[in-house]
ZATORDREN-90910 format. One record per residue: z, x, y of N, C-alpha, C in turn; residue in three letters. Coordinates in steps of 0.2 Angstrom, whole numbers, plus 5000, padded with zeros to 4 digits. Layout:
BEGIN
ZXYZXYZXYALA...
This chain:
BEGIN
553555105227553555155233553055125238MET552755065237552355035242552655015248LYS553354995247553754975253553855035257ALA553955095255554055155258553455175262ILE552855165260552355185264552255145271LYS552655095271552655055278553055095283ALA553355145281553755185286553455245288TYR552755255286552355315288552055305294THR552155355299551855355305551355405306ILE550655385307550155435308550155455315GLN550455515317550455535324549855565327PHE549355585323548755615325548355575330VAL548355515329547955465333548355445339GLY548955455339549355435345549355485351LEU549355445357549255485363549955515364LYS549955565368550555605370550955555374GLU551655555374552055505377552555465372GLY552855415375553355375371552955315367LYS553255305361552955245357553555215354HIS553555155353554155115350553955085343HIS554355095338554255065332554855025330PHE554754965328555354925326555254905318ASP555854915315555854895308556454855306TYR556254805301556854755299556954775292HIS557654795291557854825284558254765281ILE558054755275558454705270558554745263ASN558754705259558854735252558354765248ASN557654745250557154775246557054845248THR557254855254557154925256557654975252PHE558254945251558754985247558554985240PHE558254935237558054935230557554995228SER557155015234556655075233557055135231GLU557655135234558055205232558555185227TYR558555135223559055115218559755115220ASN559855085227560455085230560755015230TYR561254995226561454925226562154915228ASP562454955233563054945236563154895241GLU562654865243562554805248562454745244PHE562754695246562554625243561954595247ASN561954615253561354585257561354635264ASP560754645266560654685272560254645277ALA560454645284560054615289560154665295ASN559654715295559754765300559154775304LEU559154795310558554815314558554885316LYS558054925315557954995317557454995322VAL557655025328557255045333557055115333ASN556455135333556255205333555855225340LEU556155265343555855295350555455355347LEU554855355347554455415345554055435351PHE554255505353553955535358553555595356GLU552855595357552455645355552355695361LYS552455755360552355805365551855855362LYS551555905366551055945364551255985358SER551856015358552056055353552556035348THR552855975349553355945344553355865345LEU553755835341553855765341554655755341LEU554855705345555555685346555655615343GLU556055605339556155535336556855515337LEU557055465340557655435341557755365337GLY558155365332558355315328558955275331PHE558955215331559455165332559455105328SER560055105324560155045320560754995322VAL560554935321561154885322561054825318SER561554795316561554735311562154725307GLY562054695302562654685297562354695290SER562854715286562854725279563354675276LEU563154645270563654615266563954655261ASN564554675261564754725256565454695253VAL565654725248566354705245566854745248ASN567454715249568054755252568354795246CYS568554855248568754905244569454885241ASP569854845245570554825243570554765239VAL570154705241570254645238569554625234SER569054665235568354655232568054585234ASN568354565240568054495243567454525247GLU566854485247566254505251566354485258PRO566154525262566154505269565654545273PHE565454515279564954555283565154605288ASN564954665287565154725290564654735296LEU564854735302564354755307564354835308ASP563654855308563654925309563154945315ILE563255005318562855025324562855095324GLU562355125324562355205324561655225327ASP561555295328560955325331560855385329ASP560255415329560155485326559555505329PHE559555575331558955605334558655655330LYS558055665329557655715325557155745329LEU557055805329556555845332556055875326VAL555455855327554955885322554555935325VAL554555995322554156055324553656065320LYS553156105321552656135317552656205316PHE552656225309552656295307552256305301GLY552356365298551956375292552156335286GLU552856325284552956295278553456235280ASP553456185276553956125276554656155276TYR555056135280555756155280556256105283ASN556656075279557156025282557956045281ASP557956115281558656145280559156115286ASP558956105292559356085297559256015298ASN559855975298559755905298559455875304GLU559455905310559155885316558555905318GLU558255955314557655985315557255985309ILE556655955309556155955303555555995305LEU555356045301554756085302554256065297ILE553656045299553156025294552556075296ILE552156085291551556125291551056105297PRO550656145300550256135305549756085304HIS549456075297548956035296549155955295GLY549855945295550055875294549855825299GLU549755765297549555715302549955655302TYR550455655298550855595297551555615295GLN552055565296552755585294553055515292ILE553455525286553755465283554455465285ASN554655405289555355405292555855365287VAL555655345282556055295277556755335275ALA556655405273557255435271557755445276GLN557555455283557955465288558355395290TYR557955335290558255275290558755255285ILE558555275279559055265273559655295274TYR559655365276560255405277560655385283GLU560355365288560655335294561055275293LEU560855235289561155175287561755185282ILE561655225277562155235272562755275275VAL562555325280563055365283563455325288LEU563155265290563555225296564055185293ALA564055175286564555125283565155175282VAL565755145284566355185283566555195276PRO566955255275567155275268567555215265ALA567955185269568355135266568255065269LYS567955025265567754955268568354905267LYS568654885273569254835272569054775276VAL569154715272568954655275569454645281HIS569154615287569454595293570054555291PRO570054505286570654465285571254505282GLY571154565280571654595277572054635283ILE571654655287571954685294572354645298LYS572154585298572554535303572954485299ASN572954495292573354455287573154385286GLY572554365288572354295287571954285280THR571754335276571454325270571854305265LEU571654255261572054225255571554235249LYS571754275245571354285239571854295233SER571554285227571954295221572254365219ASP571754405221571954485220572454505225ILE572454485231573054505235573654465234LEU573654405231574254375229574554405223SER574154435218574354475212574654535214LYS574254575219574554635221575254635225LEU575354575229575954565232576554545227GLU576354515222576854495216577054555213ALA576554605212576754665208577054725212LEU576954715218577254775222577954775222SER578254845222578954845222579354825228PRO579854785227580254765232580654815236GLU580654805242581054845247581854825246GLU582254875246582954865246583254875253GLN583754825254584054835261584554885261THR584854905266585254965267585954945263LYS586154885264586754855260586654865253GLU586054855250585954855243585954925241GLU585654975245585755045243586455065243LYS586755045248587555075249587955045243ASP587754985241588254955235588054975229SER587455015228587355045221587855095219GLU587955095213588455145211588155215210GLU588455265213588155335213588655375209THR588455425207588855475204589355515209ASP590055505208590455535213590355605214PRO590155645210589955715211589455725216ARG588955685216588455685222588755665228TRP589155615228589455595235589855655238ASP590255695234590655745236590155805239LYS589555815236589055865238588755845244LEU588655775245588355745251588855755257LYS589555755255590055755261590055825263LYS589855875259589855955261589355955267LEU588755925266588155925271588455895278LEU588755845278589055815284589655845287THR590055885283590655915286590455985290ASP590755995295590556055299591156085302LYS
């Protein structure tokens, strides 16, 4: 949890106004959360922290690439991601994070840890189905795709479908549909 402490911002000592924080995210960040879906991570998170007299506004922006495995071919590839998220921190009686865009912290707090918000921003920026760009444009050559192609059912041409023997009773019933 030492790595997570690096994402703690002590806002009591900050002057009112805008402050910038930059974070470089790699696999050690995700290992703190026991998240191993990424082979490698090279991300940059920019945090615009605006302190006002009654609340705090945080604007997260992430960009970079993740090395992930394709869901179709299991081939590793670099997936570029870019996303942003805004969070408003207000002060109240009790801690409350029920609303995903508003965080309420007790009046006596003097710091906030943004690691969980960065983690969620990155994980939610990854698409549900990760497809290698080589599959989309047809340039990827892999053993798995070759095997899938070999095992896929072959399409029949219209002539082959017509030449197949069918039950004559069905043909007469089909004729009823077309007769008017």
